[in-house]
C-alpha positions as CSV (number, residue, x, y, z in Angstrom):
1,M,114.6,93.2,75.3
2,D,111.0,92.7,75.3
3,V,109.8,91.7,79.3
4,G,107.2,89.9,77.4
5,R,109.9,87.6,76.0
6,V,111.0,86.6,79.9
7,Y,107.3,86.0,80.6
8,I,107.0,83.8,77.5
9,M,110.0,82.0,78.7
10,F,108.6,81.1,81.9
11,Q,105.2,80.1,80.9
12,D,106.5,78.0,78.3
13,W,108.4,76.1,81.1
14,F,105.7,75.6,83.4
15,R,102.2,75.9,82.0
16,P,102.5,73.0,79.0
17,S,102.9,70.7,82.2
18,R,100.3,72.4,84.1
19,M,97.9,72.2,81.1
20,K,98.3,68.5,79.6
21,T,97.7,67.4,83.9
22,F,94.4,69.6,83.7
23,A,93.4,68.7,80.3
24,E,93.8,65.1,81.7
25,R,92.0,65.8,85.1
26,F,88.9,67.4,83.9
27,R,89.2,64.8,80.7
28,V,88.8,67.8,78.4
29,S,87.6,67.3,74.8
30,D,86.5,69.3,71.6
31,A,82.9,69.6,73.0
32,T,83.9,70.8,76.6
33,R,82.7,74.6,77.2
34,I,85.3,76.3,78.9
35,C,85.3,79.7,80.6
36,D,88.8,81.2,81.2
37,V,88.4,84.2,83.5
38,G,91.4,86.4,82.6
39,G,93.3,84.8,79.9
40,T,94.2,84.4,76.5
41,T,94.6,81.7,73.7
42,Q,98.2,81.8,74.6
43,N,97.4,78.1,77.3
44,W,95.2,76.7,74.7
45,G,97.7,75.8,72.0
46,Y,99.4,73.6,74.5
47,I,97.1,70.7,74.2
48,P,96.0,68.7,71.6
49,E,92.5,68.9,72.6
50,K,90.5,71.7,70.9
51,P,87.6,73.0,73.6
52,Q,85.2,76.0,73.2
53,V,86.5,78.8,75.4
54,T,84.9,81.5,76.3
55,I,87.6,84.5,77.2
56,C,86.5,86.9,79.7
57,N,88.9,90.1,80.4
58,I,88.8,93.4,81.0
59,N,90.4,95.0,78.4
60,I,89.2,92.9,75.1
61,K,86.4,93.6,72.9
62,D,83.3,91.2,72.3
63,E,83.9,88.8,69.2
64,E,84.2,85.5,68.0
65,R,87.0,83.6,66.4
66,G,86.9,80.0,65.4
67,R,86.4,78.3,69.0
68,F,87.0,81.5,71.2
69,I,84.3,83.7,72.4
70,F,85.5,86.8,73.8
71,R,83.8,88.7,75.9
72,R,84.7,92.0,77.9
73,A,84.1,91.3,81.6
74,D,85.1,91.9,85.1
75,G,85.9,88.7,87.1
76,T,84.4,89.6,90.1
77,K,81.0,90.3,87.8
78,L,80.5,87.8,85.6
79,P,77.8,88.2,82.6
80,F,76.6,84.3,83.1
81,E,73.8,81.9,84.2
82,N,74.9,79.6,87.3
83,D,76.6,76.5,86.1
84,S,76.9,78.1,82.4
85,F,80.0,76.1,81.3
86,D,81.5,72.6,81.9
87,I,84.6,74.1,83.3
88,A,85.4,77.4,84.7
89,F,89.5,78.2,84.4
90,S,91.6,80.8,85.8
91,N,95.2,81.0,85.8
92,S,97.7,83.6,87.1
93,V,94.5,85.9,87.6
94,I,93.2,86.0,90.8
95,E,96.2,87.8,92.7
96,H,95.4,90.7,90.1
97,V,91.7,91.5,90.8
98,G,92.7,94.0,94.0
99,D,91.6,93.9,97.6
100,W,90.4,90.4,99.5
101,E,87.1,91.7,99.2
102,R,87.5,91.7,95.1
103,Q,89.2,88.0,95.6
104,K,86.2,86.8,97.3
105,A,83.9,87.9,94.6
106,F,86.2,86.5,92.0
107,A,86.5,82.9,94.0
108,E,82.5,83.4,93.9
109,E,82.3,83.9,90.5
110,M,84.2,81.4,89.7
111,R,82.5,78.8,92.2
112,R,79.2,79.8,90.2
113,I,79.2,79.6,86.7
114,S,80.5,75.9,86.9
115,K,80.6,73.2,89.2
116,N,83.8,72.4,88.1
117,Y,86.8,74.9,88.4
118,Y,90.4,75.2,87.9
119,V,92.0,78.5,89.7
120,Q,95.6,78.6,89.8
121,T,97.9,81.2,91.8
122,P,101.3,82.1,92.9
123,N,102.1,81.1,96.6
124,R,102.9,84.2,98.2
125,W,105.8,82.9,100.4
126,F,107.8,81.4,97.2
127,F,111.4,82.9,97.3
128,V,110.9,84.8,93.9
129,E,108.1,87.6,93.3
130,P,107.1,86.2,89.8
131,H,105.4,89.3,88.9
132,F,108.2,91.8,89.2
133,I,111.0,89.1,88.6
134,A,112.4,89.5,92.3
135,P,113.7,87.3,95.0
136,G,112.6,88.1,98.3
137,I,111.4,91.6,98.3
138,H,107.8,90.7,98.3
139,L,108.1,89.3,102.0
140,L,109.1,92.5,103.8
141,P,106.7,95.2,104.9
142,R,104.9,96.6,101.5
143,S,106.3,100.4,101.9
144,L,109.5,98.7,102.3
145,Y,108.7,96.2,99.2
146,R,107.7,98.9,97.0
147,R,110.8,101.3,97.7
148,L,113.2,98.1,96.3
149,I,111.4,97.4,93.1
150,P,113.8,99.6,91.2
151,F,116.7,98.3,92.6
152,F,116.0,93.9,92.6
153,S,113.3,93.6,89.7
154,A,114.3,92.1,86.7
155,W,111.0,93.3,85.5
156,F,112.0,97.0,86.2
157,W,115.5,96.5,84.6
158,I,114.3,95.0,81.4
159,H,111.3,97.4,81.2
160,R,112.3,100.0,82.4
161,P,108.7,101.6,83.3
162,P,107.7,104.9,84.8
163,R,106.8,105.3,88.3
164,E,103.1,105.1,87.5
165,E,103.2,102.2,85.6
166,V,105.1,100.5,88.8
167,D,102.9,101.7,91.5
168,S,99.6,100.4,89.0
169,V,101.0,97.0,88.7
170,F,102.2,97.2,93.0
171,E,98.7,98.1,94.0
172,E,97.0,95.7,91.8
173,I,98.8,92.4,93.2
174,R,97.9,91.0,96.3
175,L,99.4,87.6,96.7
176,L,98.0,84.5,98.5
177,D,98.9,82.1,100.8
178,R,97.4,78.6,101.2
179,D,95.0,79.4,104.1
180,E,93.5,82.0,101.9
181,V,93.4,79.8,99.0
182,R,91.4,77.1,101.1
183,T,89.1,79.9,102.6
184,L,88.2,81.4,99.1
185,F,87.7,77.7,97.6
186,P,86.4,75.5,100.3
187,D,84.5,73.1,98.5
188,A,88.0,72.5,96.4
189,E,91.5,70.0,96.5
190,I,94.6,72.4,96.9
191,V,97.0,71.0,95.1
192,E,100.5,72.6,95.5
193,E,103.1,72.9,92.1
194,T,106.3,72.7,93.4
195,F,109.9,74.2,92.1
196,L,113.4,73.5,93.5
197,G,111.4,71.4,96.0
198,M,109.4,74.5,97.3
199,T,105.6,75.1,96.4
200,K,105.8,77.8,93.6
201,S,101.8,77.9,93.3
202,F,98.6,76.4,94.2
203,I,95.8,75.1,92.2
204,A,92.1,75.0,93.9
205,I,90.3,71.8,91.8
206,R,86.7,71.2,92.0
207,K,85.9,68.7,89.6
208,A,81.9,67.5,90.3
209,D,82.3,64.1,89.4
210,D,85.5,63.3,92.0
211,R,83.0,64.3,94.6
212,A,79.6,62.4,93.4
């Protein structure tokens, strides 16, 4: 079984509603210029609007395909001028960029390239760790958390990755709690996305028109 199908199943459950709310909140149109940092074209198929999207990622090549522009770029140091876009967008990326200093740099870049931004990230205290698809082990000390991945992670049992891949994924992930999201995005509204009555993720939203 391909682990990618597992992730797509969960994404197809949560993301269409999330993207619909995003498009409505920011009044997205075909003329809207969006920078999607760390994303793919997948999210933009969930809404009927066809905005002009620049996708930045570290593992792609520079190219243009229709309304999509692809730029190889690090989200902690984006190659754009201040306020280059109508909206800066990121979905489940900031927890992947490394330590707290890199997360701060990522947040600063999101705030710099647009007056409007939307940044979603999983809640550290949700009962399931979303990357390893494992219940509760991410709440334990990191050394114990790492040792338990092969026993409790659906990702591990489906994918059977080598130890080096497990360690690589483990080291790049740093989940955030609400206070940390608030610190990173002090001028944002922090929206809580819930599941079964619990906060699954946080969304930092800044819409300049709302603060005029």
